N, C-alpha and C positions, 0 to 999 in steps of 0.2 A: 145231631149227627146220627143218632139211632134211627130217626125217620128217613134220613138219606140212605141208610143202609138197607132199609126194608125192601125196596123194589128188587134189588139184586138177589136177596135170599128167596123172595117169592117167585121170581122168574126162574131161578135154578130149581126150586122145589117143583113147580108145576110142569116145566118143560121136561125135566128128567123123569117125572112121574108119567107124563104122556108117552115119552120115548120108551121107557121101560115096559109099560103096559102094552104098547103097540108091538114091541119086539116079542113079548111073550104070546100075544095073540097070533102073531105071524108064526111063531114056533108051533102053536097049537094046530095050525093048518099044514105046515111043511114038515114038522118034526126035525128040522135042521139044527145041528148043534150050535152054529154061530149065533142064531137068533136067541136060543135059550141062554147061552152064556152072556150075551150082550144084555138081554133083558134083566137077568139076575144081577149082573154087575152094576148096571145103571140104577136099578131100584134099590139094591142093598146099600150101596155107598151113598146114593143121592137121597131121595125123598124118605125112605123108610129109616135108614140109619141116622141121617142128618135131622130128619123131623123128630125122631124120638129123643135125641140128645137135646134139641132145642126145647122140647116139651118138658124134659127132665129139669132143665135149668129154670123154667118158669114154675113148674109144679112144686119145687123145693120150698117156696115161701108159704105154701098152704098145706102140703102133706109131706112131712119129714121123711117118710119111708118111700115115697114115690120116686125120687131121683135115682136111687140105687136100682130099683126094679126096671125103670125105663132105660137107664144107662146099660144095664145088662142086656136088655132086648136090643138096644142100639148096637152093642158090641157084637151080638150074634148076627145082626143084619149086615153091618159093615164088614165083619169077617167073612160072611158068606159072599157078599158082593166082591170083596177083594180077591177071594179064592177063585170066583168065577172069572174075574178079570185076568188073573194069572194064567189060568187054563186057556182062556181065549187068546192071550198073547202067544202062548206056546202052539196051540192047535191051528191058529189062523196064520200066523206069520212064520213059524218054524216047526211045522208038524213032524219033520224027520230029524230034528236036532235033539240029541241027547242032552246037550247043555241046557237048552231051553226047557226041556222036560224036567231036568233036575232042579232048575230055578223055580219052576211052577210047583213041583212037589214040595220043595223046601219052603216056599211061601205058604202053602196050605198048612204044612206041619207047624210052622212058626205061629200062624194064626190060631190054630187049635191050642197049642201050648200056652200062648199068651192069654187067650180067653179063659181057659181053665185056671191058669195061674192067677189071673186077676180076680176071678170068682173066689178062689180059695184064700187069697191073701188080703183082699180089700173088700170083697163083696160088692164091687163097683161103687163104693161110697164116694160121694161128691168130693170129700177132702183129698182123695187120691187122684182126681182127674188131672190135676196140673202138677203132679209130683213124678219124679223118676220111678219107673216100675214097669210092670207088664204092659201097661197101656201104651208106653212108648214103642214097644216091640210091635204091637198091633198097628199103631199109627205109622210106624216106619215101613211096614210091609205094604200098607195101603198106599202110602206116597210112592213107594218103589214100583208097584205094579201099574199105577196110573201114569207115572213118568215113563216107564218102560213102554207101555202101550202108546203113549204120545210119540216117543222117539220112533217106534216102528211105523206108525201111521205117516209121520213126516218123512221118513226114509222112503216109503212107498210113493208119497207125493212127489218127491224129487225124481224118483225113477219114472213116474208117469209123465212128468214135465218133459223129460228127455224124449219119451215116446210121442208126446204131443207135437214136438217140433218136426217129426217126420210123418205125422198124420196117422199113427197107428194106435191111438188111445182116445178114449172118450173124455172130453174136458169135464163133464159133470162127475164122473167117477174120480178123476184126479182131484177135483175140488172137494169131494166128500172126504178123501184121505186127509187133505189139509184141515178141513173143519173138524174132523174127529181128532186129529193131532192137537189142534188148538183147544178143543173142549176138554180132552183128557189132561192136557198139559196145565190148563188153568185150574182144573179141579185138584190136580196133584200139587201144584204150586201153592194154592190156597191152603190145602191141608198141611203142607210143609211149613208155611209161614205161621199158621195157627199153632202148630205143635211147638215150634222153636220159640215164638214169642210167649206163649203160655208157660213154657218151661222156664224161660228167663225171668218172667215176672211173677209166676206162681199164682196167677189170677184167672178166673174164668173169662170167656170172651165178652160177656155182657158188661164186664167191669172195665174193659179196655176199648173205649169208643173208636179210636183210630184203627185198631185191629179189626173191629167189627166192620168198619167202612171198607177197609182193604179187602177183607174176605167177601164182602158183598159185591165189590167190583169184579173180583175173580169169578164169583158165582154168576154175575150178569153176563160176562164175556163167554163163560162156558155154556150158559143157557142159549145165547144167541147162536153160538157155533153149532150146538146140538140141533136147534130148530132149523137152521139153514141146511144142515146135513141130512135131516130126516123128513123135513116138511117144507122144503124150499118153495117159495112162490114162483110163478111163471116168470115174472120180471127178473128174478135172480138167475134162473136157468138161462134165459135169453142173454143176460149180461155176461154170464160165464162163457157161454158158447161164442159170443161176439169177441171176447178177449183171447180166445184160443189162437195160438200162432198161425194156424192154417184156416182161420175163419173166413178170410176173404178169397180163398183159393177156390 
């Protein structure tokens, strides 16, 4: 089952790495805030944070001190990524909303407090990874901002669908909202499942094969959605345009 799970994790790692680097490269040219926040969010939560925690789990068998150091770096990466996502959700979807701004600032504050609290109380020790504590606060914020972003993207997709019916929207743009909603939603759902199951069983992911497989499937779906959203092949673009309500008009 572990071998069946490997493709999903690898796909999520490499696709999110490619998307994150591409967004930061685009920000380097445009200096636009959305590209910066999106790049930091995807890289922090995805390949950097996820990759470091996977490396920590493997390194523990050979270097006893390595997991805590790697887990601490992962916490900083994921925390930075989740903070970028929270600000992205506010600035892009509700730039004039005080409530959205308050949620974004509260998310960032909780992440900072949780990381500092985890460092002081556990030192990011492996024994604390699956126990109630500051790590749950950090994971909860991460899940919250991902699912918040997913809901916002899907809400815009529904709005764009209504505009498509009267021919005043681009079907590719509408589809990107759908794909981004699916990608963020699957990443958030996978994180939530992993957090709840890990808390219930008190075991790391690599000791729960079924959980590993489920999270791999979530990662695979998220990777496909991200790939189609940011690097869709021509056949996909043609198919989406052909499916638009006014395609034959």
